[in-house]
Each structure stands twice: as structure tokens, then as C-alpha cells.
N, C-alpha and C positions, 0 to 999 in steps of 0.2 A: 368614615367613622363607623365603628361597630354599633349596632343597635343593642339595647340592653338584653333583649331576648336572645339575640345571636351570641352575645358574650356569655350569657348564662349557659347556653347550650354547649358552647365551646369548653367552658369550665367543667361541665358534667362529663363531656366526652373525654377531656384530658384526664380527669381523675379516674375514670373507668379504664383508661388505656395504660395506666402505670404498670410496668412489669413488677411482679412480686419479688421483692428483695429476698435474696437467699435461695430462691428456686432456680437451679441451674439445669434442670432437665430439658425443657424446651421453652422457647420464647413465646409468650402469648401474643395475640394480635396487638399491634400498636396502631392506633387510629385516632387522629385528632385534627382539628381545623384551626386555622388562623385567618381571620379577616383583617385586611390591612388596606385602607383606602379603597380603591376600586378592585382590588384583588381578593378573590376567595381562594384560599389555599387548603387543600385536603391531603393529609399525609397518611400513608398506609405502609405497614411492613408486617409480613407474615411469611414464614418459611423462606423460600427463595425469592419472594417478591418484595421489592422496596420501590415505592413510586410516590411522586408528588404531583398532584393535579392542581393546576392553576387555571382559574376562570377569571378572565379580565373583563369587567363591566365597563360601561361608558360608550363613547362614540367610536372607539377603535377596539372592538371586542376581539378576544382570542381564546383559544383552548390550547393548553400546553400540558404535557406530562413529562416530567424529568425522572430519570432512573439513576441511582448511584452506580449500578452496574455499568462499567465502561463509560461513565459520564455521558450517557446517551439520552436521547429524548425525541419526542414527536410533538409537532405543534401545527395548529391551523389558525391562520390569521384571516379575519374577515375584513371586508372593505369598510371604509368610513361610513358610519351611520348618521343620518340626520338627527335621529332621536337616540338618546342613551339606551343601551341595552343593559338589562339587569339579569344576572345569572342567579340561579338557586339550585341547590342539590335536592334530589329526591332520594332519600334514604342514604345509606352509607356506601361509598365505593367498595368494591369487592375484589380480592386477589384473583388472578387468573393465570394458570399455567397450561399451555397448549403446545401445539407443534406447527411448524411451517409446512409448506407443501412437500418438503424433502424429509420430513420426520424429525427435524431438529427442534429442541425446546425453545419456547418463547415465554417470557415472564412479564406480567404486567397487571393491569387492573381494568375493571369495567365500572362505569359510573353513569347514573341517570341524572339528567339535568333539565332545567326549564329555563327558557329565555323569554323575557317580556320586554315591552317598551318599543319594539320595532316590528314592522309587518314582515320583514324578511332579513335574512343573514346571507350576504353574498360572499362566496368564497374568493379570497384574494390570493392566498398562497399556503400550501402545506409544505413543511420542512421536516424531514426525518433524517437524523444523523447524530453527531455528537452535540452535546449541550453547547459546546463552543461555537458550533455552526449556528445553532438557534440563537445564541447570544448575539452573534454578529448580524444575523438577519433582523433581530429586534432593534438593534442599534443603528444599523447602516442600510437595511433593506436589500442586502445582497447575500448570496451564498454560492459556493463552488458549483460550477455546472455539472460536475460529476455526480452530485447527490440529488439532482433534480428527479422528481417522482411524479408521474401522472396518475390520475385517479381511475378507478373502475367502479361502475355502478350496477347494482342488481336490486330490483324492486325499490325498497325504501332505504337502501344502505349504499353509502359511498365509501370506498376504501382506497387508501394509499398504502402500498407495501413494496418492499424491495429487500434484496440481500445487501449485506455490507459490501463495501467496494472490493474487498478481497474474496468475496464469494461466501463468507461465513454467514451464519444466521443473522438476519438484520432487523428490520423494524416494520411495524404495522400500526396504522391508525384507521379505525372504522367508525363512521358516524351513521347510526341508524335513526331515522326520523320516526318517532313513535307518536307524535302529535304534530300535525302540520303536513306539508308536502315537500318532497325532494324534487328539485329540478336540476338541469345540467350544471348550472353555475350558482345555485343558491338554494336555501330552504325558506319556504314561506309559512307564515303563521296560519293556524286554524281560525275558524270563525270567531273564537273567543280571544284572539290576539296573542295566543301563547304558542310557543314552539317547545316541544319536548324531544330530547335526544338521548340515545344510549351510546356512550363513548366506550370504545375498546382500544386500549393503547398497550403495545407490546414491544419488547426488546429482546434480542437474542444474545446480548452480552452476558458473560459469566457473572452470576451473582457473587456479592461479597459475603463475608462471614460476620454476622452481627456480634457486637458486644452489647450486653444488656445486664440488667439486674446486678447481682453481686460481682459479676465480672467487670462491671463498669464503675459503680459507685459504692462507697462504704456507707455505714450508718450515720456518718457525720454530715452528710449532704443535707442542704436545706430542703424542706418539704414543699418545693415549688413544682406543682404538677406540670405546668406548661414548659418550664425549663428542662425538667427531666425528660419529657417527651421529645423536645427538640434535640437535646444532646443524644438521646438514644437513637433517634433516626439518623444522626450524622456519625455514629460510632461503629467501627468495624475493626476486626483483628488486623486487617491489612493496613488500615490507615483511618484517620479521622477526615471527614469531609468538611470543607470550609463553610459551606452554606448552600441552601437550596432556595430557588431553583438554579441560580446562575453559576454556582461554584461547587458542583457536586463531585469534587475530587480533592486530592491532596494539594495543600498550599503550605509551604514550609513555615512562613512567619505565623500564619494562623494556628498551625499545629503547636508550635513552640510556645506562643503566648498563652494559648488555651491550656496546655499542659501545665505551664508554670502557675497560672492562676487557679486552676482546678485541682492541683496536685494534692492538697490536704484531704480532698474527698474522693479522689479517684482510687480505684483498686490498683494494686501494683501491675496487674496484667494490662490495664488500660494505659498507665503512665509509660510502660515499656513498649506498648504498641505504638504510641505516638513518637517516642524517641527513636525506636527502631525504624519507623517509616522515614524519618528525617535522615538518619545515618545511612540507610540503604540508598538514598537518592543523592548523596554527596557527589560532587564532581571529582574528577581525577586528582585535582589539587586541593580538595577539601571544602569547596564552597557549598553552601546550602541551596538546594533547588527551590526556586520560588513556586513553580507550578509544574505539573506534568501534563503532557499530551498523551492520551491513551485512546484505545478503541479506534474509531474511525478517524478521529482527528490526528492520531499518530500515523495512520495510513496516508492521510492527505499530506502530512509533513514529508514522509518518505517518497511519495510520488513526486513531489516538487523537488526534492533534493537528489534522488537517485533514479526515479522512475519505478522503484520497487513497491509492491503492495504489502509492505511489512507493517504489523501492528506492534512492533517493539516500541515501548514507551520512549518518548523524548522529553527532555527536561529543560526548563528555562532558568538560566542563572543570571538574569539581568538585574535582579535586585541585590542590594548590598547589605541590608540590615540583618537578614536571617543568619548570615555567616557569622555574625558577632553575637547573636542571641543564643546560639546552641550551647556554648560553653557555660554561661551562668545558669541556664535551665538544667543542663546535665549535672552541674555541681549541686544544685538544689536537691536533686533526687539522689545522686550517688554518693554525695559527701555529707549532706545536711539532714535529709529525711532518714529517720531510723530504719524504716522499712526498706528504703533503697540501699542503704549501706550494707545491710545483711545480704542483699542480692547482687551487689555491684560486680563482684568478680565473675560470677556466673553470667550475668548479663553481658559483660564485655567479651566473654569468651564465645558467645553465640555467633553463628554465622549470619551475615546479613542476607537480604532477599534478592540480591542481584541475579539477573538471568545468567550472566556470564561472570566467571571468576569471582565467586563470593568470597568475602573477607570477614574476619572477626570484627565485631562491632567496636572493640577496643582499637583496632587498627584504623577504622573509620574515624573514630573520635580524635585520635592523634593527628590524622591528616587535617582535620579542621583546625586543631590548635596550631599546627604548623603554619597553616594559611594565615591565621590571625596574627601570629608572631611576626611573620614576614611582612604582612601588610602594614603592621603598626610600627615597624622598625624606623622608617624614615622620620616620622614625627618624633619618636622617642629620642632619636639622635639629634634632631634639630627642630624643636617645637615651634614651628611657624605655620600660619594658616595654609599656605600652599601645600604643606605636607600632610594635611588632614586627609581623611578618606573621602573621596569625591564620588559622585555618580559616575557610572561607566560612560565612556565616550559615546556620543550619539543618542543618549537617553535623557529624557526630561524628568524621569522618576527613578527611585531606587530604594525607597522605604515604604512604610505603610500608606503614606499619602501618594498613592501611585497613579493619580491622574496627572495630566500634562501640567496643570497649574498648581498642583498640591503643595509644592515647595516655594511658590511665589517667584519662580525663576532662579532659585538658588541652586548651587552645585554641591555644597557641603552641608549635609543635614545635621541639625542639632542633635537629634536623638542618637544617631550612629556614633558621632564623634565625642559628644560630652558624656554619654551614658554607656552605650553598648560596647565600644572598644575598651574603655577602662574595665568594665565588668568582665569582659571576656579574658583580658589579660590577667586579672586577679584570679579568675577561675582556673586558668591554665597553671598559674603559679601554685594554687592550692592542690590541684591534681598532682603536680610534679612532687610537691612536698609529701603528699599522702603515700606515695609509692604504688598507688593503684595501677598506674600505667607502665610500671617498670618493664613488664614483659613485652611491651609494644614499642619501646624506645631503643634506638641505637645510640652510639656515642655522640654522633653529630646532633641527634635530637636532644640529648641531655644537655649539650652545650647551649643549644638554642633555648631550651626551656629554663635554663639557669638565669636568664636575663628577664624573665617574665615579670617578676615582682617589681624590679626597678622600673621597667617600662610602664607598668600599670601606674606607679606613683607619678611618673612624669605626665602621662596622659590625664590622670585624675586632677593634677594641679594646673596644667597648662591649657588643656583643650577648652574647657568650659568658658573661661573668661574671654576667649576670642569671639564669643557670641553675645557679649553683654551689650544691651541697649539702654540708653538713658534719655528720657524725654522731659524737658523742663516743664514744670507744673502749668505755667501759662499756655504753653504750646499744647500740652495734653488736653487741657480744658477746651481750647479752641477746636482741636481735632474731634473731641467727643461731641461737641455741639454740632459741628458741621456734618459728621458722619450720621448722627442720630437723625438730623433733619433729612438727609438723603434717603434714609431707610424709613422715614415717617414713623419713628418710634419715640417714646419719651426719653428724656436725658437727665431728669432730675436726680434719680438715685445714683446714676453713674457719676454725675458731677459731684454729688455729696461725698462720694467715696475717694475723691482725689483731694489731698491737702496741698500745702505749699511745697512739699518735697517733690523732687523729680520722680517720675514714674520709671521704674527700672524693671527689666525682664530679659530673658535670653531670646535672641532672634530665632526665628523658625529655621533659618539657613543662612549660609554665606554665598555670595555670588562668586563667579570665577575670578573676580578682581578683589576678593576678600572683603566685600562690602556686606554689611548686615541687611537682611530682609526683616524689617521691623514689624513683624506680625506676631501678636500674642497667640499662644498655642497650648494645647493640652499635653504635649509631649514631656512637659515637666513631670508628669506622673511617672514616667519611666525612671527618673532619677529617684523618686520616692520609693519605687519598688526594687530597684537594683543598686542604688548608690547609698552613700552615707554623707549627705550634704551637711555643710557647716550650719550652725544655728542661724547665721546671718543669711546664708543662701536659702534656707528653709523659709525664713520669715519673708524675705523679699519675693521669692517665687510664689508662695501661696497667697500673699497679699495681692500681687498682680493678677493672678489667675482667678481669684474668687471675688474680685470686684464685680458689681452688676454690669451686665452688657448694656451699652457698648464700651464701657471703660475696661471691663475684663471679659471673662468667658461665661459667667453665671447668668442663666435665665431661669424663670420659674419652671420651665419645661425641660431643663437639662443644661449641661455644660457644652457649649459649642466648641468645636475642635480648632477653630481658627477665628481670629478677629483682626482684620486689617485696618483698624481705626487709625493707626499711626503710619500706615503705608501710603504709597503713592496712589492717585486715583486709578491708575491702570490695574494695580493689584486689587484695590477695592472692587473694581468692576469684574474681576475674575473669581474672587473668593466670596461669592454671594450665598444666599440661602438656597439657591438652586444648584450650586456647585457641589460635586461629590465630596470634596474636602474643604468646603467653605464654612460659612457660619451655620453649620448643621450639627446635630447631636449624634454621635456614635455611641451605642450602648457600652461597648467594651472599653472605650476610653474612660468613661465614668467609673467602670469597675477597676481599671488600673489605678485611678486616683483614690478610690475607696480602699483598695488593698494596700496601696503605697502609704496612705495616711495612717492606716492601722499599724503598718510595719514601723513607721517613724515614731508613733506614739508608744511603742514598746521600748524605745531607747531610754536609758537612765542618765544620759549626759546632757539633756536639754534643760534650759532654764524653765522655771515654773510658768513664767509669763508666756513663753513660746509654746509650751505644752497646752496652755489654755487657748491660745490663738489657733493651734491646730485642731483642738477639739471643737471650737466654734466653726471652723471651716468644714470639719467632718459633718457637723449637724446640718449646715446649709447644703452641703453636697447631697446628703441623704434625703433632705426635703425635696430636692429637685428629682432625685432618682425615684422616689415614691410617686411624685406627681405624674411621671410618665411610665408607671409600672406596666401598663398594658402593652407598651411598646418594647419592653425590656429584652425580649428574645429576638427582636428584629435587628437588622443590620444597622440602620440609621433612620433618623427622621428629621424633619425640618419644622418650621414654625410660621405662624401668621400673627400679625399684631392687629387685633380687632377690638374696637371699643375700649382702647386703653389697656389691653392686656395681651400677653402671649398665649397662643393656643397651639397645640400640637397639630402638625400636618404630615400626612404620610409622604415620604420621599418617593417621587415617581408618579404621584397623582396629578401633578401639575405638568402641563406640556413643556414648561420651561426647565423642568428638572433634568439634570444631565443623564440620569439613569433611573432605575427603580430599585427599591430596597429588597433584599432577600427577607422573606418571612421567617426563615429559620437560619440563624447564623451561629456557628460554633462558638466563637469567642464572646457572644452575647449571653451564653448560658453560664458564664463563670460566676455569677452571683450565687450559684449553688454552694460555692466555697467561701462566700463573702457575706456573712450575716450582718444585718444592720446593727449599729451600736445600741 
């Protein structure tokens, strides 16, 4: 938990760090802190330096610095401590640009910190490499032998340093003991029980080009200092970063969803930076890249594949949802937004940023539309469940719920098939009718595109009903009572929300045998944001979603993204409040619901009673959003039920949690474009 003093200090620093809107000469220093559970996070960006310092308190302390440049990082893990360690900063971290022993530039930060609570800190392992390597070490306790780095000591300073695997400028982590004593394998406290360290963390990766101020946001953005700071730290002309510390590079899905939700308040330069990054990374057949491997992780990829020490980026195309998100997001900018329409032709003529054989962005976009049309053809011709879009063979995940159990064992995700494929087909049809892509289409393409509108109608009508679930009222009430008892939470409000009618909702996914996975989920929000649901579907969907947990998804501290109350015990045992995609709250999913509800409330074809129902749901949603306001820019959080009420708990603070949450998450900043009603 944040102390009041610390929270106030963070607010003051965040406010002071805001870039001056409209000043495009040089970016002022960006410096802000975020405390989340046992993690103290300090962010710094100035000139060529961008760095995120994480100090992990508790019985398994660590120091870690992540750099957006090359998705690189350095970390020092300490051995388990019998007594909890508590970190504190002394002053502000400072940017540092220096040179390695061969005269090559290194960029990073220095920070002075104090550790209390333990008489010593024993070194367990230092890891210097790609953040991907540091992520794996944190999760699995292993790292590639090639990146192993031994320390050197001089006086009161211990240093780990090495070149990148290809001989380029690499990484350095130095720990100077300024209070206490340095020994071969540990640091011991001074007589007052305190340890003071000066940390120097550096990377030789090439810095990115910041987006900030009027290049990033327009004057319609909400005055949320914390969200502006997080978004600024994650925004660059080359790409948006998904989150820090663990995802300090491009992710296709995160970029597309963030651009879509932030679009009303993004500067045109920023929208097109995001879309351009996605288009540049498309596969040869038009699929959206999920993630990129760059810097030393790319070198490791090539070493394993060919034995070459190449840093050419490699891309992961294992996810299926991003490929169907691109079309509706591009349509929102190039066809619907007045600013985008005036720039559309010029944007599509630009060359992408590929290292080899660059192409016009319009050619890239057409390649994605062709992928969508071909992938959707089988179901459009014969609308049966086996012809839906499935996860790729050999993979347990393929959309945003990308943990192994995120889809409850299903193979056909609801969001991809009921929402994104129809939306992508509709967008392709609109682009074709607009004539904007005429210069990039040949006769075969035009024949293919001519079927898009009819295909979209078939998908829109036939795909969604395949996911329908109906639970008799008596069964639902029994399941709610049993599940609440297993969670040791109250069930009275949940039971009161269920009448004598059956409980109906769309399944999270379908199995390979076309069976529904009866898990309530927040992906209904995508339909609100990208679709045009019937009044009946709107009423049923929002009723199921907004019932109090564990009948629905609504808790006083947020909307959980999954609720397996009607699922088998095995599914309930996997989708827990310690699971990455279990009964936890993801900030951006609430934002999708908020933006989707606002979009649906603009419709003129809804009955008055339904409009009132949606407004009531919007009010309840925003009450929950406000309750967890301090967590809003984080990736996710979980909950505890104490003394008859729900309390927020930082995800990753508990040893049972599957991972830890990023303190800065791109798509959690989207409230800058979503004002409260």
C-alpha cells in the first residue's frame, strides 16, 4: 500500500514532470515515481536517457533498471532474507551518459538508495541483457549461459559489465556501498542497521526518439498528471512500448487497442506512429506481429537458428487477434476521424520502416485485408463452429488472455470470432467502397474485396450465437452459493441480482469439440466498442456482466475480467484471483467497457428503457473505476475480502500470484481520452 506521504510526494513529482504542451523545442526532464505493493518504481527520461528503476522490497529483494533502448536491462537479485527489506530513494535518480572502455556511448542513470530491515544483503545473481532475459530469470530462475557476467570489485564498489554478444556496446551495473560494508558475496549494514548504495545502471543500445507534448497529445486530453507521465515515458516516434518494466517494446495488440481508445486526444503524428509501427511489422502474408525480439534477444534468436550474431529483429506471429484488430482501428483514423481523412492518402503513400525491401504503407494495409478476407472465407461460405478462427496449432493462447489457462482450455475465442472478424470485414468493405486503396489493388484483389460486405453480414449474424450460454435460474443460484463459499466471500448481493429467468451470456471460448466454456468475461466490452449489438443483446450482455461478483463481474474495486462461477471445478481452480487472467481487474478492460458504453449511448435506435439501463450500468462502472483510481495506470490488480468487504491488492505482492504487474502500462493510460460521465 502507498503511504499518504509517499502518495502526495508522487503527485507533486508527477505534476512537476508534465511536459509543457505546445513547446516542441526540447523535452524537459520527465521524472516520476509509482509505488505499487512491494515495488518502488522511479521513471526518468531526459535527452538520450530513458530508464525505469525498480526496487523490490520484502524477503526477496532486488534492484532492476529497464531501458526502452533495445528493450535492455540490468538487474541484481539478492538471496532470500529472513527479515523484510525496505528500500527508499535518497533524492532523485539522475541521467548519465558516459563511455565504455572502447569509447562507445552508454546511457543510463545513477540513483542513491537506502535499505533497512536486514543486517545484510547477499548477492544471488546479476543479469545484464535484454529485458526478455530478465523476465525469464525473474519467472523461471534461469538465463542463457552466453550472457553470464561475473563481478569485479574495487574498494567499496562492485561492478558487473560486458559487451553485447555481438561485440557492440553492452551493459554495466555498479553498486557502490556508501554506508555499510562491501564483502565478496554481500553488503552488510552499518552500526545503525542501514545500508546505503549508489546504483549506476547503463546500456549501450541506441536510444529511441521521444514523442512528447503537442507531438503526443492534443488539448482535449484529460488533466491526469500520472497518466500523462506514463504515456509519455512509453511513447516514441519509432513505436509505443506496451509497459514497463516487463514489456518495454512493441506489442501489436497493445498498440492497436491503445491507439483506438486514445485516438480522440492523440496528435496525428502519434496516431500514425502507432499505425506505422504495426504496418511495418506485418508478416509476408499480412499478419500483425504480436511482439518483437530486438537487441540482444534478437541475437540469441539468430544464434539458436543459424549460429549468426545478428541483431536483425525477429517477430512473433503466434497471436491471432491483432490481425483482425488492425482494419477497424485503421478505419477509425483514415475513414472516420476528420484529421485522419485529410492525411489518409499521404499516410498510405509513405514507405514503411522495414530494413529490407520497404513498401508503401497502403500496400501493407492491403496485405492485412487480404489475410482477413481469406481467413474468414470458410466460415462465410459455411457458417459452422469448426470453421471459426481457431488458435494456432500447438498454442494454448492467441488473444489478449495469453496465459496458458486464459481461455479456460478453449480453442475458438469469443472476441476474435464474434467481434473482431466481423469488424475487420466491415472495415475492409468500407475501405474498398471509399476508393482510398484503389492504387494498391489489382484485379484479383478487387474481386476478393467485392465479397467483404456480404461476408461481414454472415459473420455478424452467425458467429455470435455459437457462443450463447444459458444457465437455469435454480442452477445459477446454487452455483453462486457454492462458489462464494469456496472463495469465502458474501453471496447475498449476487443472489439478489438473479431472478427466476435463466442467466444468459456469451461463452469465453469454444473447445475444439465446439463446446462452450461457460465463463463470464469482460470481452463483451469489445462488442460495445466495435459492434452494433441488437437491443436484446445489449440488455442481456450488460445485465450478465454488471451483476455483483460472484454472479457477474462487478466488485467494489473493479470489474474482474473472468468469473468461472458456472464452470467446472477444474476451471475455477485455474481462473483464480492469483491467475494472470483470472478473477482479477485489468485497468484497460474497464476502459474498453467505459468507452463502449459511451459509444452505445450515442445511438438513436435504442428504447428509452434500455438507454436508462445502460446509463445505470455506466454509473456503477465508474464508481468502481474511481474506487481504484490510484491503480489506474497499472497493468492489473487483484483483491482481498477482509472483514466483509473487498480491498485492492497489488498483483505480484503475494507469492501465489502468477506474475507481477507493470507499474506503467500503455493501454491503462487510455482514460486520458475517456472522461467520466
